[in-house]
MINUBA-352382 format. One record per atom (N, C-alpha, C, CB): residue in one letter; x, y, z. Coordinates in steps of 0.05 Angstrom, whole numbers, padded with zeros to 5 digits, always signed. Last residue first. Glycine has a CB too. Layout:
N
AXYZ;...
***
This chain:
177
H-00841+05950-01955;H-00832+05942-01981;H-00851+05919-01991;H-00802+05932-01981;T-00852+06006-01915;T-00859+05980-01922;T-00852+05973-01951;T-00888+05976-01917;G-00801+06057-01919;G-00824+06044-01907;G-00827+06016-01916;G-00849+06060-01912;E-00761+06092-01932;E-00778+06085-01953;E-00803+06069-01942;E-00763+06068-01973;G-00734+06099-01884;G-00748+06122-01895;G-00768+06114-01916;G-00730+06142-01905;F-00709+06050-01881;F-00729+06056-01861;F-00746+06079-01870;F-00717+06063-01835;E-00672+06058-01923;E-00693+06039-01925;E-00715+06043-01906;E-00682+06012-01921;E-00639+06101-01901;E-00653+06103-01927;E-00677+06083-01930;E-00633+06099-01949;V-00622+06078-01854;V-00637+06104-01853;V-00653+06106-01879;V-00617+06129-01848;I-00594+06033-01874;I-00618+06030-01857;I-00634+06055-01856;I-00611+06022-01828;K-00552+06059-01904;K-00573+06044-01917;K-00598+06038-01901;K-00562+06018-01926;A-00521+06083-01863;A-00533+06100-01885;A-00556+06085-01898;A-00511+06107-01908;N-00507+06038-01833;N-00524+06058-01821;N-00537+06077-01843;N-00508+06075-01801;F-00475+06009-01870;F-00499+05997-01859;F-00519+06019-01849;F-00491+05979-01837;A-00432+06044-01878;A-00449+06037-01901;A-00476+06027-01891;A-00434+06016-01918;P-00411+06045-01824;P-00418+06069-01838;P-00438+06065-01861;P-00393+06081-01847;L-00405+05988-01810;L-00425+06005-01798;L-00432+06031-01813;L-00416+06012-01771;D-00366+05952-01825;D-00386+05959-01845;D-00407+05980-01835;D-00400+05934-01854;D-00338+05938-01780;D-00325+05954-01800;D-00343+05964-01821;D-00305+05938-01812;P-00371+05903-01752;P-00372+05932-01744;P-00356+05949-01764;P-00359+05937-01716;T-00396+05862-01807;T-00381+05867-01782;T-00383+05896-01774;T-00351+05858-01785;R-00435+05855-01850;R-00419+05833-01839;R-00408+05838-01811;R-00398+05828-01858;S-00506+05871-01863;S-00477+05876-01864;S-00463+05855-01847;S-00470+05904-01853;S-00568+05883-01896;S-00550+05866-01881;S-00521+05875-01885;S-00553+05837-01889;V-00635+05899-01900;V-00609+05911-01903;V-00590+05894-01884;V-00608+05942-01895;L-00692+05889-01933;L-00673+05873-01915;L-00645+05884-01920;L-00675+05841-01920;G-00718+05916-01973;G-00718+05926-01946;G-00702+05911-01925;G-00744+05927-01937;Q-00702+05881-02018;Q-00730+05890-02012;Q-00733+05896-01982;Q-00750+05868-02020;D-00641+05875-01998;D-00660+05858-02012;D-00688+05865-02003;D-00655+05828-02006;V-00576+05901-01996;V-00604+05907-01993;V-00621+05889-02011;V-00608+05936-02000;H-00515+05896-01962;H-00532+05885-01983;H-00561+05892-01976;H-00527+05853-01986;V-00449+05918-01950;V-00478+05921-01944;V-00493+05910-01969;V-00486+05952-01939;E-00402+05890-01963;E-00402+05909-01942;E-00431+05914-01931;E-00391+05934-01952;E-00411+05820-01979;E-00411+05848-01987;E-00411+05866-01962;E-00435+05855-02005;D-00417+05761-01998;D-00397+05774-01982;D-00394+05801-01990;D-00371+05761-01985;V-00482+05729-01994;V-00460+05744-02009;V-00442+05757-01989;V-00472+05766-02028;W-00527+05675-01998;W-00508+05690-01981;W-00487+05704-01999;W-00495+05671-01961;T-00593+05665-02005;T-00569+05666-02020;T-00551+05685-02003;T-00574+05676-02050;A-00633+05622-01962;A-00622+05648-01971;A-00599+05644-01990;A-00612+05665-01948;G-00652+05576-01938;G-00664+05584-01963;G-00653+05610-01976;G-00692+05586-01960;A-00627+05557-01894;A-00653+05568-01889;A-00667+05579-01915;A-00651+05591-01868;N-00578+05544-01914;N-00595+05522-01906;N-00625+05532-01901;N-00583+05508-01881;R-00556+05596-01917;R-00562+05581-01941;R-00582+05557-01936;R-00536+05570-01953;L-00551+05607-01862;L-00569+05623-01879;L-00576+05609-01905;L-00556+05650-01885;D-00514+05566-01847;D-00541+05568-01834;D-00560+05583-01852;D-00538+05582-01807;T-00470+05580-01880;T-00483+05555-01883;T-00511+05555-01872;T-00466+05533-01870;K-00457+05634-01858;K-00462+05629-01887;K-00479+05603-01892;K-00435+05626-01902;L-00439+05647-01810;L-00469+05642-01813;L-00476+05634-01841;L-00485+05666-01805;S-00387+05662-01813;S-00393+05635-01801;S-00422+05629-01803;S-00384+05633-01771;P-00384+05715-01836;P-00381+05691-01852;P-00389+05665-01840;P-00355+05690-01860;F-00437+05757-01815;F-00411+05746-01809;F-00407+05721-01823;F-00407+05742-01779;S-00472+05770-01877;S-00471+05767-01848;S-00441+05761-01842;S-00490+05743-01837;T-00521+05785-01930;T-00495+05780-01920;T-00494+05778-01889;T-00476+05803-01929;L-00573+05760-01972;L-00563+05776-01951;L-00534+05768-01946;L-00580+05773-01927;T-00633+05747-02007;T-00603+05750-02008;T-00595+05768-01987;T-00593+05761-02037;R-00688+05699-02005;R-00675+05725-01999;R-00645+05724-02003;R-00682+05734-01971;G-00711+05649-02011;G-00710+05668-02034;G-00697+05693-02030;G-00735+05673-02042;Q-00727+05646-01944;Q-00730+05633-01970;Q-00730+05652-01993;Q-00755+05616-01971;L-00727+05671-01895;L-00704+05675-01912;L-00707+05662-01939;L-00680+05665-01900;V-00759+05663-01851;V-00766+05685-01869;V-00744+05689-01890;V-00769+05711-01852;D-00759+05633-01802;D-00766+05621-01828;D-00775+05641-01848;D-00788+05601-01824;A-00740+05645-01753;A-00768+05658-01760;A-00776+05647-01788;A-00766+05690-01761;D-00692+05622-01753;D-00711+05611-01736;D-00740+05622-01743;D-00703+05617-01707;T-00666+05657-01789;T-00667+05628-01796;T-00690+05615-01778;T-00638+05614-01790;L-00668+05703-01761;L-00682+05702-01785;L-00685+05674-01795;L-00669+05719-01805;I-00630+05697-01721;I-00658+05695-01713;I-00677+05693-01739;I-00666+05720-01696;W-00581+05705-01747;W-00588+05678-01738;W-00619+05676-01733;W-00573+05671-01711;A-00567+05758-01758;A-00583+05743-01777;A-00592+05715-01768;A-00568+05740-01803;G-00531+05776-01721;G-00559+05783-01717;G-00577+05768-01735;G-00564+05812-01721;H-00478+05770-01731;H-00492+05746-01722;H-00522+05751-01718;H-00480+05735-01697;C-00479+05824-01776;C-00463+05803-01763;C-00478+05779-01757;C-00451+05813-01739;I-00541+05859-01775;I-00512+05858-01779;I-00500+05835-01764;I-00500+05886-01770;V-00599+05884-01805;V-00587+05860-01792;V-00557+05860-01797;V-00599+05834-01801;G-00657+05919-01810;G-00629+05923-01811;G-00615+05901-01794;G-00621+05951-01803;V-00717+05916-01846;V-00702+05904-01823;V-00672+05910-01830;V-00708+05872-01821;P-00782+05943-01862;P-00752+05941-01866;P-00738+05931-01841;P-00741+05969-01874;K-00840+05903-01870;K-00826+05925-01858;K-00796+05921-01859;K-00834+05928-01830;G-00872+05862-01890;G-00857+05878-01909;G-00842+05901-01897;G-00875+05888-01931;A-00895+05827-01854;A-00911+05851-01862;A-00896+05869-01882;A-00917+05868-01837;E-00856+05790-01848;E-00878+05782-01866;E-00896+05806-01873;E-00895+05760-01854;V-00825+05819-01811;V-00815+05813-01838;V-00837+05806-01857;V-00795+05789-01838;L-00861+05819-01767;L-00850+05843-01779;L-00841+05840-01807;L-00828+05854-01762;K-00870+05764-01756;K-00892+05781-01763;K-00882+05807-01778;K-00907+05788-01738;K-00816+05747-01746;K-00831+05735-01767;K-00854+05754-01775;K-00842+05709-01759;V-00804+05777-01699;V-00789+05781-01723;V-00805+05771-01747;V-00761+05767-01721;F-00843+05755-01663;F-00841+05784-01669;F-00828+05789-01695;F-00827+05798-01648;A-00826+05702-01661;A-00853+05708-01672;A-00854+05737-01679;A-00877+05700-01652;V-00776+05707-01636;V-00778+05696-01663;V-00805+05703-01677;V-00775+05665-01662;A-00793+05729-01587;A-00776+05745-01605;A-00777+05733-01634;A-00747+05745-01593;D-00822+05687-01566;D-00835+05713-01570;D-00819+05730-01589;D-00840+05728-01543;S-00783+05647-01562;S-00805+05644-01581;S-00820+05670-01587;S-00825+05623-01571;D-00717+05652-01557;D-00740+05664-01545;D-00763+05663-01566;D-00733+05694-01535;M-00672+05638-01584;M-00684+05617-01568;M-00711+05626-01554;M-00664+05607-01547;R-00651+05682-01605;R-00665+05664-01624;R-00679+05641-01608;R-00646+05653-01644;I-00623+05705-01563;I-00649+05718-01572;I-00666+05699-01590;I-00642+05744-01588;K-00576+05673-01557;K-00597+05674-01537;K-00624+05684-01547;K-00589+05693-01514;D-00549+05682-01605;D-00555+05655-01598;D-00577+05654-01576;D-00531+05641-01589;A-00541+05738-01605;A-00557+05725-01627;A-00565+05697-01619;A-00540+05724-01654;N-00511+05745-01557;N-00536+05758-01560;N-00553+05742-01581;N-00532+05789-01569;G-00463+05715-01570;G-00480+05708-01547;G-00509+05719-01549;G-00466+05717-01522;T-00445+05744-01616;T-00451+05716-01618;T-00470+05707-01595;T-00426+05700-01618;G-00466+05801-01644;G-00456+05791-01619;G-00465+05762-01616;G-00466+05808-01595;G-00512+05845-01677;G-00498+05819-01673;G-00488+05816-01645;G-00475+05817-01691;P-00578+05874-01679;P-00550+05875-01676;P-00537+05847-01673;P-00543+05893-01652;L-00629+05888-01716;L-00619+05864-01704;L-00589+05865-01702;L-00628+05840-01720;I-00682+05934-01720;I-00652+05931-01721;I-00645+05905-01705;I-00636+05957-01709;L-00740+05948-01758;L-00726+05933-01738;L-00695+05933-01742;L-00737+05904-01737;A-00799+05990-01767;A-00775+05977-01776;A-00761+05964-01751;A-00756+05999-01790;D-00846+06007-01745;D-00842+06011-01774;D-00818+05997-01784;D-00841+06040-01781;F-00891+05977-01696;F-00865+05986-01705;F-00863+05987-01737;F-00843+05968-01694;D-00938+05954-01681;D-00932+05981-01670;D-00905+05992-01681;D-00929+05979-01639;A-00940+05903-01701;A-00957+05923-01714;A-00949+05952-01704;A-00988+05916-01709;A-00913+05872-01662;A-00898+05881-01687;A-00914+05903-01702;A-00893+05857-01706;D-00915+05885-01596;D-00932+05879-01620;D-00918+05890-01645;D-00961+05891-01616;A-00887+05862-01535;A-00885+05877-01559;A-00904+05867-01582;A-00856+05877-01569;E-00888+05826-01492;E-00907+05849-01493;E-00907+05864-01518;E-00902+05868-01471;A-00846+05791-01503;A-00874+05780-01497;A-00895+05802-01498;A-00875+05767-01468;T-00803+05822-01506;T-00812+05811-01531;T-00841+05800-01526;T-00791+05790-01541;T-00813+05881-01463;T-00804+05854-01468;T-00814+05844-01495;T-00814+05835-01445;T-00786+05949-01467;T-00808+05930-01465;T-00797+05901-01472;T-00832+05938-01486;D-00738+05976-01460;D-00764+05991-01459;D-00787+05971-01455;D-00768+06006-01486;V-00677+05968-01425;V-00699+05955-01441;V-00724+05970-01438;V-00702+05925-01432;T-00620+06006-01430;T-00645+06002-01417;T-00664+05989-01435;T-00656+06028-01406;V-00554+05983-01435;V-00576+05994-01450;V-00602+05988-01435;V-00578+05982-01478;S-00485+05988-01425;S-00510+05981-01413;S-00533+05996-01428;S-00510+05988-01382;T-00426+05962-01450;T-00446+05982-01455;T-00473+05972-01443;T-00449+05989-01487;G-00387+05921-01445;G-00396+05935-01422;G-00417+05957-01426;G-00374+05946-01409;N-00375+05890-01490;N-00354+05909-01480;N-00364+05927-01459;N-00344+05925-01503;K-00421+05862-01499;K-00396+05847-01495;K-00375+05864-01482;K-00386+05836-01522;G-00475+05898-01465;G-00460+05889-01488;G-00434+05875-01480;G-00453+05913-01506;E-00530+05883-01425;E-00503+05892-01426;E-00489+05880-01451;E-00489+05885-01400;I-00596+05911-01410;I-00579+05891-01422;I-00551+05900-01425;I-00588+05882-01449;S-00643+05923-01356;S-00623+05931-01376;S-00607+05907-01386;S-00604+05951-01364;G-00709+05912-01346;G-00685+05924-01334;G-00667+05935-01355;G-00670+05903-01318;T-00738+05848-01369;T-00739+05877-01363;T-00712+05886-01351;T-00762+05884-01342;G-00726+05802-01424;G-00732+05810-01396;G-00732+05839-01392;G-00714+05797-01377;T-00714+05799-01478;T-00729+05776-01466;T-00738+05782-01437;T-00712+05750-01466;S-00727+05864-01508;S-00709+05842-01499;S-00726+05820-01486;S-00687+05852-01478;L-00725+05924-01545;L-00739+05899-01537;L-00719+05878-01528;L-00757+05888-01560;V-00725+05992-01548;V-00707+05968-01543;V-00724+05946-01531;V-00683+05975-01524;T-00744+06038-01594;T-00754+06022-01571;T-00737+05997-01570;T-00785+06014-01574;V-00739+06103-01619;V-00727+06076-01617;V-00736+06063-01592;V-00695+06076-01617;T-00762+06146-01669;T-00764+06138-01641;T-00755+06109-01639;T-00793+06143-01630;A-00720+06184-01716;A-00736+06160-01708;A-00738+06158-01677;A-00723+06133-01720;G-00685+06224-01735;G-00713+06231-01723;G-00728+06208-01712;G-00730+06244-01742;A-00635+06216-01749;A-00654+06222-01771;A-00683+06226-01761;A-00654+06199-01791;A-00614+06203-01701;A-00605+06228-01713;A-00623+06237-01736;A-00576+06225-01724;K-00636+06152-01695;K-00645+06174-01677;K-00638+06202-01690;K-00630+06172-01649;V-00607+06125-01733;V-00636+06128-01738;V-00647+06149-01719;V-00651+06101-01734;A-00555+06130-01709;A-00561+06138-01737;A-00589+06143-01741;A-00553+06118-01757;D-00559+06107-01659;D-00552+06134-01661;D-00559+06145-01689;D-00522+06138-01656;V-00570+06055-01675;V-00590+06069-01659;V-00584+06099-01661;V-00590+06059-01630;P-00522+06041-01701;P-00546+06044-01717;P-00568+06059-01701;P-00556+06016-01727;S-00488+06045-01653;S-00482+06061-01676;S-00508+06064-01694;S-00458+06050-01693;T-00506+06007-01615;T-00506+06036-01609;T-00503+06053-01634;T-00483+06043-01591;L-00503+05956-01638;L-00529+05966-01628;L-00527+05996-01627;L-00535+05953-01600;E-00451+05951-01654;E-00472+05943-01674;E-00501+05949-01664;E-00470+05913-01681;S-00420+05964-01611;S-00423+05984-01633;S-00445+05977-01653;S-00396+05986-01648;D-00429+05916-01579;D-00437+05943-01570;D-00440+05962-01594;D-00415+05953-01550;E-00461+05859-01592;E-00438+05873-01601;E-00444+05903-01596;E-00431+05865-01632;F-00495+05831-01533;F-00494+05843-01561;F-00468+05857-01566;F-00518+05864-01564;G-00498+05809-01483;G-00477+05798-01502;G-00478+05811-01529;G-00481+05768-01505;D-00567+05808-01470;D-00539+05809-01460;D-00520+05796-01481;D-00537+05794-01432;T-00606+05823-01529;T-00604+05815-01502;T-00574+05817-01494;T-00615+05785-01498;A-00650+05856-01576;A-00625+05847-01566;A-00628+05837-01538;A-00604+05869-01567;L-00679+05893-01625;L-00683+05867-01611;L-00656+05858-01603;L-00697+05846-01630;V-00708+05953-01633;V-00682+05941-01632;V-00686+05917-01614;V-00660+05962-01622;A-00756+05985-01674;A-00750+05966-01652;A-00721+05957-01656;A-00771+05940-01653;V-00776+06050-01689;V-00757+06029-01695;V-00753+06012-01671;V-00732+06039-01705;T-00822+06090-01718;T-00815+06078-01693;T-00800+06052-01700;T-00842+06071-01675;R-00825+06151-01754;R-00820+06122-01754;R-00813+06114-01725;R-00796+06115-01773;N-00828+06205-01765;N-00854+06191-01762;N-00850+06161-01761;N-00873+06199-01785;S-00775+06221-01773;S-00790+06231-01749;S-00817+06217-01744;S-00795+06261-01751;L-00737+06209-01810;L-00752+06187-01798;L-00768+06195-01774;L-00732+06165-01789;D-00715+06234-01869;D-00730+06243-01844;D-00745+06218-01833;D-00751+06267-01849;T-00653+06233-01899;T-00679+06221-01896;T-00690+06228-01869;T-00678+06191-01899;M-00618+06290-01923;M-00619+06268-01904;M-00648+06258-01902;M-00608+06277-01876;
***
Protein backbone atom coordinates (compact mmCIF):
# COMPACT_ATOMS: atom_id res chain seq x y z
CA UNK A 1 0.00 0.00 0.00
CA UNK A 2 1.17 3.52 -0.81
CA UNK A 3 2.31 5.55 2.21
CA UNK A 4 0.86 9.06 2.28
CA UNK A 5 2.07 9.92 5.79
CA UNK A 6 4.07 12.85 4.45
CA UNK A 7 1.21 14.24 2.31
CA UNK A 8 -1.34 16.94 3.09
CA UNK A 9 -4.51 16.64 1.01
CA UNK A 10 -7.04 19.44 0.53
CA UNK A 11 -10.72 18.63 0.01
CA UNK A 12 -12.66 21.46 -1.59
CA UNK A 13 -16.41 21.39 -1.02
CA UNK A 14 -19.47 23.24 0.21
CA UNK A 15 -23.07 22.37 1.09
CA UNK A 16 -24.70 19.86 -1.24
CA UNK A 17 -21.67 17.62 -1.83
CA UNK A 18 -22.35 14.01 -2.77
CA UNK A 19 -21.76 12.37 0.62
CA UNK A 20 -19.91 9.24 -0.50
CA UNK A 21 -17.79 11.18 -3.02
CA UNK A 22 -16.30 13.16 -0.14
CA UNK A 23 -16.22 10.63 2.69
CA UNK A 24 -14.97 7.58 0.78
CA UNK A 25 -11.91 9.25 -0.83
CA UNK A 26 -11.10 11.01 2.47
CA UNK A 27 -11.22 7.66 4.27
CA UNK A 28 -8.95 6.13 1.62
CA UNK A 29 -6.23 8.78 1.81
CA UNK A 30 -6.40 8.90 5.62
CA UNK A 31 -6.03 5.10 5.74
CA UNK A 32 -2.84 5.56 3.69
CA UNK A 33 -1.59 8.09 6.27
CA UNK A 34 -2.43 11.46 4.69
CA UNK A 35 -3.42 14.53 6.63
CA UNK A 36 -6.69 15.93 5.25
CA UNK A 37 -7.84 19.55 5.38
CA UNK A 38 -11.39 20.49 4.37
CA UNK A 39 -11.66 23.85 2.58
CA UNK A 40 -14.89 25.68 1.93
CA UNK A 41 -16.26 29.12 1.20
CA UNK A 42 -17.17 29.71 4.86
CA UNK A 43 -16.41 28.47 8.36
CA UNK A 44 -18.24 25.96 10.55
CA UNK A 45 -19.49 22.86 8.81
CA UNK A 46 -20.90 21.81 5.45
CA UNK A 47 -23.68 19.31 4.82
CA UNK A 48 -23.92 16.69 2.11
CA UNK A 49 -27.02 15.92 0.02
CA UNK A 50 -27.80 13.00 2.29
CA UNK A 51 -27.09 14.73 5.60
CA UNK A 52 -23.42 14.02 6.29
CA UNK A 53 -21.96 16.93 8.23
CA UNK A 54 -18.26 17.74 7.77
CA UNK A 55 -16.26 20.30 9.74
CA UNK A 56 -14.52 22.97 7.67
CA UNK A 57 -10.85 23.38 8.62
CA UNK A 58 -10.19 26.61 6.72
CA UNK A 59 -11.74 28.85 4.11
CA UNK A 60 -10.76 29.13 0.49
CA UNK A 61 -9.80 32.76 1.15
CA UNK A 62 -7.28 31.66 3.80
CA UNK A 63 -5.90 28.56 2.05
CA UNK A 64 -2.56 28.59 0.25
CA UNK A 65 -2.14 26.01 -2.52
CA UNK A 66 1.57 25.77 -1.69
CA UNK A 67 0.65 24.16 1.66
CA UNK A 68 -0.95 21.13 0.00
CA UNK A 69 0.36 18.11 -1.88
CA UNK A 70 -2.90 17.03 -3.53
CA UNK A 71 -6.58 17.90 -3.94
CA UNK A 72 -9.90 16.03 -3.86
CA UNK A 73 -12.89 17.57 -5.66
CA UNK A 74 -16.08 15.69 -4.75
CA UNK A 75 -19.23 15.99 -6.79
CA UNK A 76 -22.78 16.83 -5.99
CA UNK A 77 -24.47 19.18 -8.43
CA UNK A 78 -25.24 21.88 -5.85
CA UNK A 79 -21.77 21.71 -4.34
CA UNK A 80 -20.02 21.86 -7.70
CA UNK A 81 -22.15 24.75 -8.92
CA UNK A 82 -21.63 26.80 -5.72
CA UNK A 83 -17.90 26.20 -5.27
CA UNK A 84 -17.04 27.29 -8.81
CA UNK A 85 -18.65 30.67 -8.11
CA UNK A 86 -16.07 31.37 -5.38
CA UNK A 87 -13.11 33.21 -6.92
CA UNK A 88 -10.79 32.10 -4.08
CA UNK A 89 -11.67 28.44 -4.71
CA UNK A 90 -11.07 28.83 -8.46
CA UNK A 91 -7.70 30.54 -7.84
CA UNK A 92 -6.71 27.80 -5.37
CA UNK A 93 -7.49 25.05 -7.89
CA UNK A 94 -5.68 26.86 -10.69
CA UNK A 95 -2.50 27.29 -8.60
CA UNK A 96 -2.52 23.68 -7.44
CA UNK A 97 -3.06 22.24 -10.92
CA UNK A 98 -0.49 24.55 -12.52
CA UNK A 99 2.05 23.42 -9.88
CA UNK A 100 1.59 19.85 -11.17
CA UNK A 101 0.09 18.54 -7.94
CA UNK A 102 -2.24 15.55 -8.26
CA UNK A 103 -5.99 16.09 -8.24
CA UNK A 104 -8.78 13.56 -7.71
CA UNK A 105 -12.08 14.71 -9.20
CA UNK A 106 -15.34 12.79 -9.39
CA UNK A 107 -18.74 13.38 -10.93
CA UNK A 108 -19.71 17.09 -11.08
CA UNK A 109 -16.53 18.09 -9.20
CA UNK A 110 -14.86 18.75 -12.57
CA UNK A 111 -16.93 21.89 -13.16
CA UNK A 112 -14.48 24.06 -11.21
CA UNK A 113 -11.67 22.91 -13.51
CA UNK A 114 -13.43 24.69 -16.39
CA UNK A 115 -13.53 27.95 -14.42
CA UNK A 116 -9.87 27.54 -13.41
CA UNK A 117 -9.01 27.20 -17.12
CA UNK A 118 -6.74 24.19 -16.60
CA UNK A 119 -8.23 21.64 -18.99
CA UNK A 120 -6.67 22.54 -22.33
CA UNK A 121 -5.17 19.34 -23.76
CA UNK A 122 -6.19 17.19 -20.79
CA UNK A 123 -8.28 14.00 -20.86
CA UNK A 124 -10.77 13.15 -18.14
CA UNK A 125 -14.12 11.63 -17.33
CA UNK A 126 -17.02 12.95 -15.25
CA UNK A 127 -20.74 12.62 -14.85
CA UNK A 128 -21.93 12.53 -18.48
CA UNK A 129 -23.83 15.84 -18.29
CA UNK A 130 -20.48 17.71 -17.98
CA UNK A 131 -19.11 16.29 -21.24
CA UNK A 132 -19.89 19.38 -23.34
CA UNK A 133 -18.62 21.83 -20.70
CA UNK A 134 -15.34 19.94 -20.37
CA UNK A 135 -14.88 19.69 -24.13
CA UNK A 136 -15.62 23.41 -24.50
CA UNK A 137 -12.86 24.06 -21.94
CA UNK A 138 -10.36 22.20 -24.14
CA UNK A 139 -10.48 18.72 -22.64
CA UNK A 140 -11.02 15.35 -24.24
CA UNK A 141 -13.87 13.59 -22.45
CA UNK A 142 -13.90 9.79 -22.05
CA UNK A 143 -16.49 7.45 -20.54
CA UNK A 144 -14.35 5.33 -18.19
CA UNK A 145 -14.57 4.13 -14.60
CA UNK A 146 -11.38 6.00 -13.77
CA UNK A 147 -9.01 7.93 -16.01
CA UNK A 148 -5.54 9.26 -15.15
CA UNK A 149 -3.86 12.09 -17.08
CA UNK A 150 -0.57 13.28 -15.55
CA UNK A 151 -1.85 13.21 -11.98
CA UNK A 152 -5.43 14.23 -12.82
CA UNK A 153 -7.54 11.29 -11.61
CA UNK A 154 -11.18 11.41 -12.66
CA UNK A 155 -14.25 9.22 -12.23
CA UNK A 156 -17.94 9.40 -13.11
CA UNK A 157 -20.18 8.42 -10.17
CA UNK A 158 -20.19 6.85 -6.69
CA UNK A 159 -20.19 3.44 -8.41
CA UNK A 160 -16.61 4.19 -9.48
CA UNK A 161 -15.33 4.95 -5.96
CA UNK A 162 -13.32 1.74 -5.40
CA UNK A 163 -11.26 2.32 -8.56
CA UNK A 164 -11.10 6.08 -7.95
CA UNK A 165 -9.88 5.69 -4.37
CA UNK A 166 -7.15 3.23 -5.35
CA UNK A 167 -5.91 5.54 -8.11
CA UNK A 168 -5.89 8.73 -6.02
CA UNK A 169 -3.85 7.01 -3.32
CA UNK A 170 -1.39 5.84 -5.98
CA UNK A 171 -1.15 9.22 -7.75
CA UNK A 172 -0.99 11.21 -4.51
CA UNK A 173 1.88 8.96 -3.47
CA UNK A 174 3.74 9.75 -6.70
CA UNK A 175 3.55 13.46 -5.90
CA UNK A 176 4.04 16.32 -8.33
CA UNK A 177 3.70 15.40 -12.00
